[in-house]
C-alpha positions in Angstrom: 111.2 264.3 -60.2 109.7 262.2 -57.5 106.4 262.0 -59.3 108.0 261.3 -62.6 109.9 258.4 -61.1 106.8 257.0 -59.4 104.7 257.3 -62.6 106.2 255.5 -65.5 105.5 256.7 -68.9 103.7 254.7 -71.6 106.9 254.1 -73.4 108.6 252.8 -70.3 105.7 250.5 -69.6 105.8 249.1 -73.0 109.5 248.6 -72.6 108.9 246.6 -69.4 106.3 244.5 -71.3 108.7 243.8 -74.0 111.3 242.5 -71.6 108.8 240.2 -69.7 108.8 237.3 -72.1 112.6 237.2 -72.3 112.8 237.1 -68.5 110.2 234.3 -68.3 112.0 232.3 -70.9 115.3 232.8 -69.2 113.8 231.7 -65.9 112.3 228.5 -67.6 115.7 227.8 -69.2 117.3 228.2 -65.8 114.9 225.9 -64.2 115.4 223.3 -66.9 119.2 223.6 -66.5 118.9 223.1 -62.8 116.7 220.0 -63.3 119.3 218.6 -65.7 122.0 219.3 -63.2 120.1 217.6 -60.4 119.4 214.6 -62.6 123.0 214.4 -63.6 124.2 214.6 -60.0 121.7 211.9 -59.0 122.9 209.7 -61.8 126.5 210.1 -60.7 125.5 209.1 -57.1 123.1 206.3 -58.0 122.9 203.2 -60.0 120.8 204.1 -63.0 118.5 201.5 -64.7 116.6 202.5 -67.9 114.0 200.5 -69.7 112.6 201.2 -73.2 108.9 200.9 -72.9 108.7 199.6 -76.5 110.6 196.5 -75.5 108.6 195.8 -72.4 105.8 193.3 -71.9 104.6 193.9 -68.3 105.1 195.3 -64.9 104.3 193.1 -61.9 104.1 194.1 -58.3 104.4 191.2 -55.8 103.3 192.2 -52.2 104.9 190.4 -49.3 102.9 191.9 -46.5 99.2 192.2 -45.6 99.2 196.0 -46.0 100.4 195.6 -49.6 103.2 198.1 -49.1 106.4 196.0 -49.4 107.5 193.4 -52.0 109.0 193.3 -55.4 108.6 195.2 -58.7 109.3 192.8 -61.6 109.9 194.4 -65.0 109.5 191.9 -67.9 110.7 192.5 -71.4 109.1 190.9 -74.5 112.2 188.6 -74.6 111.3 187.3 -71.1 114.2 189.1 -69.5 113.5 190.3 -66.0 114.7 193.1 -63.7 113.6 192.9 -60.0 113.6 195.8 -57.5 113.0 195.0 -53.9 110.9 197.2 -51.6 111.7 196.0 -48.1 110.3 198.9 -46.1 107.1 200.0 -47.9 106.6 202.3 -50.9 105.3 199.7 -53.3 101.7 200.8 -52.8 102.6 204.3 -53.9 104.2 202.9 -57.0 101.0 201.0 -57.8 99.1 204.3 -57.6 101.5 205.9 -60.1 101.1 203.0 -62.5 97.3 203.3 -62.2 97.5 207.0 -63.2 100.0 206.5 -66.0 98.3 206.2 -69.4 100.9 203.9 -70.9 100.0 201.2 -68.3 96.8 199.1 -68.0 96.1 196.7 -65.1 95.3 193.2 -66.2 93.7 190.5 -64.1 95.9 187.5 -63.5 94.3 184.1 -64.4 94.8 182.3 -61.1 94.3 185.3 -58.8 91.1 185.5 -56.6 89.5 188.9 -57.0 89.5 189.6 -53.3 93.2 188.9 -53.0 95.8 191.5 -53.9 99.0 189.6 -53.5 100.1 190.5 -57.0 99.2 193.2 -59.5 100.1 193.1 -63.2 100.2 196.0 -65.6 100.5 195.5 -69.3 102.2 198.1 -71.5 100.1 200.0 -74.1 102.3 200.1 -77.1 101.8 203.3 -79.2 100.1 202.8 -82.5 102.6 202.9 -85.4 102.0 205.8 -87.8 101.0 204.7 -91.3 104.1 206.5 -92.7 106.3 204.1 -90.7 104.4 200.9 -91.4 105.0 198.5 -94.3 102.9 199.2 -97.4 101.5 195.7 -97.3 100.7 195.8 -93.6 96.9 195.7 -93.9 96.6 193.8 -97.2 96.6 190.3 -95.5 94.1 188.8 -93.2 94.8 186.2 -90.5 95.3 182.7 -92.0 92.0 180.8 -91.4 91.2 177.1 -91.9 89.7 177.5 -95.3 92.5 179.6 -96.6 95.0 177.1 -95.3 93.4 174.2 -96.9 93.2 176.0 -100.3 97.1 176.0 -100.3 97.2 172.2 -100.6 97.0 170.4 -104.0 95.6 166.9 -104.5 98.8 165.3 -103.4 98.9 167.2 -100.2 101.8 169.6 -101.3 101.7 173.2 -100.2 101.5 175.5 -103.1 102.4 179.2 -103.3 104.7 178.9 -100.3 106.1 182.5 -100.6 102.6 183.9 -100.7 101.6 181.8 -97.7 104.6 182.9 -95.6 103.9 186.5 -96.5 100.3 186.2 -95.4 101.4 184.6 -92.1 104.0 187.3 -91.5 101.5 190.1 -91.9 98.3 188.5 -90.8 99.2 185.8 -88.3 97.6 182.3 -87.9 94.3 181.3 -86.5 94.9 179.5 -83.2 93.0 176.5 -84.2 95.5 175.5 -86.9 98.8 176.5 -85.3 99.6 172.8 -84.6 99.3 172.1 -88.3 101.1 175.1 -89.7 104.0 175.4 -87.3 105.7 172.2 -88.3 106.0 173.6 -91.9 107.3 176.9 -90.7 109.9 175.3 -88.4 111.2 173.0 -91.1 109.9 169.7 -89.8 107.8 169.2 -92.9 108.8 170.3 -96.4 106.2 172.2 -98.3 107.1 170.0 -101.4 106.2 166.8 -99.5 103.0 164.9 -100.1 100.7 163.6 -97.4 102.1 160.1 -97.8 105.7 161.4 -97.6 105.0 163.3 -94.5 103.4 160.3 -92.7 106.4 158.2 -93.6 108.7 161.0 -92.4 106.9 161.1 -89.1 107.4 157.4 -88.5 111.1 157.8 -89.4 111.6 160.7 -87.0 109.6 159.0 -84.3 112.1 156.1 -84.5 115.0 158.5 -84.4 113.5 160.2 -81.3 113.2 156.9 -79.6 116.9 156.2 -80.3 117.8 159.6 -78.7 115.8 158.8 -75.6 117.4 155.3 -75.3 120.9 156.9 -75.4 119.8 159.0 -72.4 118.3 156.1 -70.5 121.3 153.9 -71.1 123.9 156.2 -69.7 126.5 154.7 -67.3 126.3 155.9 -63.7 129.3 158.2 -64.2 127.7 159.7 -67.4 124.3 160.1 -65.7 125.9 161.8 -62.7 127.6 164.4 -64.9 124.4 164.8 -67.0 122.3 165.3 -63.9 124.8 168.0 -62.6 125.0 169.9 -66.0 121.5 169.4 -67.4 118.8 167.5 -65.5 119.1 169.4 -62.2 118.2 172.7 -64.0 115.6 171.1 -66.2 113.8 169.6 -63.3 113.6 173.0 -61.6 112.4 174.9 -64.7 109.7 172.6 -66.0 107.6 172.6 -62.8 107.3 176.4 -62.9 106.7 176.9 -66.7 103.3 178.0 -67.8 101.6 176.2 -64.8 98.7 178.7 -65.1 98.0 177.2 -68.6 95.3 174.6 -68.4 97.5 172.3 -70.5 100.1 172.2 -67.7 98.0 172.9 -64.7 97.7 170.6 -61.7 99.9 168.1 -59.8 101.4 165.1 -61.6 100.3 166.5 -65.0 101.6 164.2 -67.7 102.2 167.1 -70.1 104.8 168.5 -67.7 106.7 165.2 -67.8 106.5 165.2 -71.6 108.1 168.7 -71.6 110.8 167.4 -69.2 111.6 164.4 -71.4 111.7 166.6 -74.5 114.2 169.0 -73.0 116.4 166.2 -71.5 116.4 164.4 -74.9 117.4 167.5 -76.7 120.4 168.0 -74.4 121.5 164.5 -75.5 120.7 165.1 -79.1 122.7 168.4 -79.1 125.3 168.1 -76.3 127.1 171.3 -77.5 124.0 173.3 -76.7 122.7 171.2 -73.8 120.1 173.0 -71.9 119.8 176.7 -71.3 117.4 178.4 -68.9 114.4 179.6 -70.9 114.2 176.6 -73.3 111.2 175.4 -71.4 109.4 178.6 -72.4 110.0 177.7 -76.0 109.0 174.1 -75.8 105.8 174.8 -73.8 103.8 176.6 -76.6 105.0 174.0 -79.1 103.8 171.1 -77.0 100.5 172.9 -76.3 99.7 173.3 -80.0 101.4 170.3 -81.6 100.4 167.9 -78.8 102.7 165.1 -79.8 106.0 164.4 -78.0 108.1 163.4 -81.0 106.7 166.1 -83.3 107.3 168.7 -80.6 110.8 167.6 -80.2 111.7 167.9 -83.9 109.8 171.2 -84.2 112.0 172.4 -81.3 115.1 171.2 -83.1 114.1 173.2 -86.2 113.5 176.3 -84.0 116.9 176.0 -82.4 118.7 175.4 -85.7 117.1 178.4 -87.4 117.4 180.9 -84.5 120.3 183.1 -83.5 120.6 183.5 -79.8 122.5 186.3 -78.1 123.5 185.3 -74.5 123.0 187.6 -71.5 126.0 189.0 -69.7 127.8 186.6 -67.4 127.9 187.2 -63.6 131.5 188.3 -63.7 130.8 190.8 -66.5 127.9 192.3 -64.5 130.1 192.5 -61.4 132.9 194.2 -63.4 130.3 196.8 -64.6 129.1 197.4 -61.1 132.7 198.1 -59.9 133.2 200.6 -62.8 130.0 202.4 -61.8 131.2 203.0 -58.3 130.3 200.2 -56.0 129.7 196.6 -55.4 126.0 196.8 -56.1 122.8 198.8 -55.8 120.2 198.0 -53.2 116.7 199.3 -52.8 115.3 199.3 -49.3 117.9 196.8 -47.9 118.0 196.7 -44.2 121.1 197.1 -42.1 124.1 199.3 -42.6 126.7 199.5 -45.3 125.7 199.0 -48.9 127.5 199.2 -52.3 127.6 203.0 -52.3 128.2 203.4 -48.6 126.6 206.8 -48.2 123.5 206.1 -46.2 121.3 206.8 -49.2 120.9 204.2 -51.9 119.0 205.2 -55.0 117.7 203.5 -58.2 116.3 205.3 -61.1 113.8 203.5 -63.4 113.3 205.5 -66.5 110.6 204.2 -68.8 110.8 206.0 -72.1 108.6 206.2 -75.2 107.4 209.6 -76.3 106.1 210.2 -72.8 108.4 209.0 -70.0 108.1 208.1 -66.4 111.1 208.6 -64.2 111.0 206.8 -60.9 113.6 207.6 -58.2 113.5 205.2 -55.3 115.7 206.4 -52.4 116.4 204.4 -49.3 117.8 206.1 -46.2 119.9 203.6 -44.3 120.0 205.8 -41.3 116.3 206.4 -40.9 115.2 203.1 -42.6 112.8 204.9 -44.8 112.0 205.1 -48.5 111.5 208.2 -50.6 109.9 207.8 -54.0 110.2 210.6 -56.5 108.1 210.4 -59.7 108.5 212.6 -62.7 106.4 212.6 -65.9 107.8 214.2 -69.0 
């Protein structure tokens, strides 16, 4: 009996083999369940921040020390919305290594950065190619609008013919950069496609006079009006224009007159449309218009057309964000903040950055207040 028990029969061996896959699958299911439970527990403990990679533009790492270990991670969306994570006690260099290994990221050289310096790193997002089954059937039928094609749309009077076909070609194919300044005023409603060359020139003179009147209204404010205007509009505009597209050659350098033109355009728009006034980010819309159109009055009216034909959804207010933080269990989430305390008050403050599109990267940054150390957990799925 002892020998029989020690020597399994063929049938018993085959029986064991048949049970092996089920045991392995049950083990893998158990491991997945445990991972899900750990992730759920971590989400309940931490502030969780998720970003859809398809809506992202870039990831930037700004180093604040010579060793390039501390600093900030800035996540930028394609709508120029930013999320900033601070690394006060190292760990940012490890994150840079992860981004280098991740196939959805590609490091890009900053225009103004010296090659030997590493004060900042930028990673652009590789957007996945859209399958042909999901693309529009006319997606590849139109080429980029070139100079010759653009000129063929004008008749002898200077009117634009086949406007629908032209807009369709621009939508699918884009515009050659050399003619943006000529095409954009039509697209933004400054010029009518039915207008002749003479009518457009007369229209420009009329709108130039109107723009001068708007500017005179701003310059002729009473001291009380100017004080309120400075507090509500000009103070913010003056801060924004000096940091808008300064790497662009058109705005680069001290005392650049184009920066002053952009400033006047924004201030005059706030007078022209006092209900809208100035909102942070408008300078980012005026800058490319001015770069291409290169005329103050024309840029102003193109910007007016852009604002009149665009629906803007505002970001949450500060009080709304604070209310959400209270509902999630604390007065805020810190990454690597020095000192004691903290919104979660447990000695361990965590942030999860989950970047998802087909393949996802989960980044858990845990800061231990007691030991003043950072732990980074990276997961690829």
